[in-house]
C-alpha positions as YAML, in Angstrom:
chain: A
units: angstrom
residues:
- id: 1
  name: MET
  ca: [-18.42, 13.94, -125.89]
- id: 2
  name: VAL
  ca: [-14.69, 14.18, -126.68]
- id: 3
  name: GLN
  ca: [-12.35, 15.22, -123.72]
- id: 4
  name: SER
  ca: [-9.69, 17.78, -124.47]
- id: 5
  name: THR
  ca: [-6.08, 16.43, -124.36]
- id: 6
  name: ASN
  ca: [-4.91, 19.71, -122.95]
- id: 7
  name: LYS
  ca: [-5.31, 19.20, -119.34]
- id: 8
  name: ARG
  ca: [-4.95, 22.23, -117.09]
- id: 9
  name: LEU
  ca: [-1.74, 22.07, -115.17]
- id: 10
  name: ARG
  ca: [-2.21, 22.24, -111.42]
- id: 11
  name: ILE
  ca: [0.60, 24.07, -109.67]
- id: 12
  name: ALA
  ca: [1.13, 24.19, -105.81]
- id: 13
  name: ILE
  ca: [2.56, 27.82, -104.64]
- id: 14
  name: VAL
  ca: [4.24, 27.31, -101.20]
- id: 15
  name: ASP
  ca: [5.52, 30.73, -99.79]
- id: 16
  name: GLN
  ca: [4.73, 32.56, -96.42]
- id: 17
  name: ASP
  ca: [4.20, 35.93, -98.30]
- id: 18
  name: GLU
  ca: [0.60, 36.22, -99.35]
- id: 19
  name: SER
  ca: [1.33, 38.71, -102.02]
- id: 20
  name: VAL
  ca: [3.91, 36.52, -103.63]
- id: 21
  name: ARG
  ca: [1.36, 33.68, -103.56]
- id: 22
  name: ASN
  ca: [-1.32, 35.98, -105.00]
- id: 23
  name: ALA
  ca: [0.93, 37.30, -107.84]
- id: 24
  name: MET
  ca: [1.92, 33.91, -108.89]
- id: 25
  name: ARG
  ca: [-1.67, 32.65, -108.76]
- id: 26
  name: ARG
  ca: [-2.67, 35.39, -111.24]
- id: 27
  name: LEU
  ca: [0.37, 34.58, -113.56]
- id: 28
  name: LEU
  ca: [-0.55, 30.84, -113.66]
- id: 29
  name: ARG
  ca: [-4.36, 31.67, -114.04]
- id: 30
  name: ALA
  ca: [-3.50, 33.91, -116.89]
- id: 31
  name: ALA
  ca: [-1.50, 31.13, -118.43]
- id: 32
  name: GLY
  ca: [-4.34, 28.80, -118.22]
- id: 33
  name: MET
  ca: [-3.06, 26.67, -115.18]
- id: 34
  name: GLU
  ca: [-4.80, 26.14, -111.79]
- id: 35
  name: ALA
  ca: [-3.08, 27.26, -108.78]
- id: 36
  name: GLU
  ca: [-3.10, 25.91, -105.21]
- id: 37
  name: MET
  ca: [-1.83, 28.21, -102.49]
- id: 38
  name: PHE
  ca: [-0.15, 27.40, -99.29]
- id: 39
  name: ALA
  ca: [1.29, 29.66, -96.54]
- id: 40
  name: GLY
  ca: [3.97, 27.17, -95.49]
- id: 41
  name: ALA
  ca: [5.36, 23.70, -95.89]
- id: 42
  name: GLU
  ca: [3.41, 22.17, -93.06]
- id: 43
  name: ALA
  ca: [0.13, 23.36, -94.62]
- id: 44
  name: PHE
  ca: [1.14, 22.03, -98.02]
- id: 45
  name: THR
  ca: [2.28, 18.57, -96.82]
- id: 46
  name: ALA
  ca: [-0.78, 18.25, -94.74]
- id: 47
  name: THR
  ca: [-2.84, 18.12, -97.77]
- id: 48
  name: LEU
  ca: [-0.91, 15.41, -99.60]
- id: 49
  name: PRO
  ca: [-1.59, 13.08, -101.20]
- id: 50
  name: ARG
  ca: [-5.14, 14.45, -101.81]
- id: 51
  name: HIS
  ca: [-4.05, 16.88, -104.38]
- id: 52
  name: ASN
  ca: [-3.05, 15.65, -107.93]
- id: 53
  name: LEU
  ca: [-0.35, 18.40, -108.58]
- id: 54
  name: ASP
  ca: [1.91, 18.71, -111.71]
- id: 55
  name: CYS
  ca: [4.49, 20.90, -110.19]
- id: 56
  name: VAL
  ca: [5.33, 22.86, -107.00]
- id: 57
  name: LEU
  ca: [6.83, 26.37, -106.65]
- id: 58
  name: VAL
  ca: [8.48, 26.53, -103.27]
- id: 59
  name: ASP
  ca: [10.26, 29.37, -101.52]
- id: 60
  name: ALA
  ca: [13.84, 27.83, -100.73]
- id: 61
  name: CYS
  ca: [13.99, 29.72, -97.49]
- id: 62
  name: LEU
  ca: [10.58, 28.86, -95.74]
- id: 63
  name: PRO
  ca: [10.85, 29.91, -92.08]
- id: 64
  name: GLU
  ca: [9.44, 26.48, -90.72]
- id: 65
  name: MET
  ca: [11.18, 24.12, -93.05]
- id: 66
  name: GLN
  ca: [13.83, 24.62, -95.90]
- id: 67
  name: SER
  ca: [12.84, 23.52, -99.40]
- id: 68
  name: GLY
  ca: [15.13, 20.66, -99.26]
- id: 69
  name: VAL
  ca: [13.65, 19.28, -96.26]
- id: 70
  name: LEU
  ca: [10.20, 19.58, -97.89]
- id: 71
  name: LEU
  ca: [11.22, 17.84, -101.05]
- id: 72
  name: ARG
  ca: [12.78, 14.91, -99.16]
- id: 73
  name: ARG
  ca: [9.52, 14.57, -97.20]
- id: 74
  name: LEU
  ca: [7.55, 14.34, -100.27]
- id: 75
  name: SER
  ca: [10.08, 11.95, -101.64]
- id: 76
  name: ARG
  ca: [9.72, 9.66, -98.59]
- id: 77
  name: HIS
  ca: [5.82, 9.88, -99.12]
- id: 78
  name: ASP
  ca: [6.20, 8.64, -102.87]
- id: 79
  name: CYS
  ca: [4.87, 12.25, -103.82]
- id: 80
  name: ALA
  ca: [7.14, 12.52, -107.01]
- id: 81
  name: ILE
  ca: [6.28, 16.24, -107.86]
- id: 82
  name: PRO
  ca: [8.68, 18.22, -109.95]
- id: 83
  name: ALA
  ca: [9.71, 21.40, -107.85]
- id: 84
  name: ILE
  ca: [11.06, 24.77, -108.68]
- id: 85
  name: ALA
  ca: [12.56, 26.56, -105.76]
- id: 86
  name: PHE
  ca: [12.99, 30.27, -105.68]
- id: 87
  name: VAL
  ca: [15.15, 32.48, -103.46]
- id: 88
  name: ALA
  ca: [15.31, 36.19, -103.09]
- id: 89
  name: HIS
  ca: [18.53, 37.72, -104.63]
- id: 90
  name: ASP
  ca: [19.57, 39.08, -101.12]
- id: 91
  name: GLU
  ca: [19.19, 35.89, -99.06]
- id: 92
  name: ARG
  ca: [21.75, 33.31, -98.78]
- id: 93
  name: LYS
  ca: [23.11, 31.15, -101.52]
- id: 94
  name: PRO
  ca: [20.33, 29.16, -103.27]
- id: 95
  name: PRO
  ca: [20.17, 25.51, -102.65]
- id: 96
  name: PRO
  ca: [22.22, 23.43, -105.01]
- id: 97
  name: ARG
  ca: [20.55, 21.69, -107.73]
- id: 98
  name: ASP
  ca: [21.83, 18.31, -106.86]
- id: 99
  name: ASP
  ca: [21.42, 15.21, -108.93]
- id: 100
  name: PRO
  ca: [18.60, 15.71, -111.34]
- id: 101
  name: GLY
  ca: [17.50, 12.28, -110.82]
- id: 102
  name: ASP
  ca: [17.21, 12.85, -107.02]
- id: 103
  name: PRO
  ca: [13.44, 13.46, -106.06]
- id: 104
  name: SER
  ca: [14.46, 15.66, -103.20]
- id: 105
  name: SER
  ca: [16.40, 18.03, -105.58]
- id: 106
  name: PRO
  ca: [14.60, 20.95, -107.17]
- id: 107
  name: VAL
  ca: [14.30, 20.77, -111.10]
- id: 108
  name: VAL
  ca: [15.56, 24.36, -111.05]
- id: 109
  name: VAL
  ca: [16.50, 27.26, -108.67]
- id: 110
  name: VAL
  ca: [15.35, 30.68, -109.72]
- id: 111
  name: LEU
  ca: [15.96, 34.02, -108.03]
- id: 112
  name: LYS
  ca: [13.44, 36.68, -107.08]
- id: 113
  name: PRO
  ca: [12.27, 38.94, -108.80]
- id: 114
  name: LEU
  ca: [10.91, 36.21, -110.90]
- id: 115
  name: ASN
  ca: [10.62, 36.67, -114.68]
- id: 116
  name: ASP
  ca: [7.10, 35.62, -115.71]
- id: 117
  name: ALA
  ca: [7.90, 34.13, -119.00]
- id: 118
  name: ALA
  ca: [10.91, 32.12, -117.70]
- id: 119
  name: LEU
  ca: [8.98, 30.77, -114.78]
- id: 120
  name: LEU
  ca: [6.19, 29.69, -117.01]
- id: 121
  name: ARG
  ca: [8.76, 27.96, -119.26]
- id: 122
  name: HIS
  ca: [10.40, 26.32, -116.25]
- id: 123
  name: ILE
  ca: [7.07, 24.92, -115.15]
- id: 124
  name: ARG
  ca: [6.25, 23.46, -118.64]
- id: 125
  name: GLU
  ca: [9.66, 21.91, -119.02]
- id: 126
  name: ALA
  ca: [9.41, 20.37, -115.43]
- id: 127
  name: VAL
  ca: [6.07, 18.95, -116.05]
- id: 128
  name: LYS
  ca: [7.21, 17.66, -119.61]
- id: 129
  name: ASN
  ca: [10.33, 16.04, -118.34]
- id: 130
  name: GLU
  ca: [8.19, 14.28, -115.37]
- id: 131
  name: HIS
  ca: [5.94, 12.60, -117.97]
- id: 132
  name: ALA
  ca: [8.66, 11.88, -120.44]
...
């Protein structure tokens, strides 16, 4: 039996808003990706490293832990997962995209409302660059 080389991407969605998580999950599934949903940073980090994830979509302003703190925690645990941070247009300034070589820096920061095509493009680029 020949295995397909087109592995389904596994994407984590970390957001306290259930409706946002569900909408993102529907988008990712429609694009042929798998989605793991987490209501917060603590729930997400508690499952690591059991998940073999390709990318994480994270709300930049989680109530319990800012995305930068979450990404630094992942980096300390050798979980090099490319991250895309998103922030609502009416929230404070998005976190800076620091040194692209810094694993605690998001690959890109996008504003809500998210553009579906752009988000999928960012995910694919982040995963491609991670495996380059």
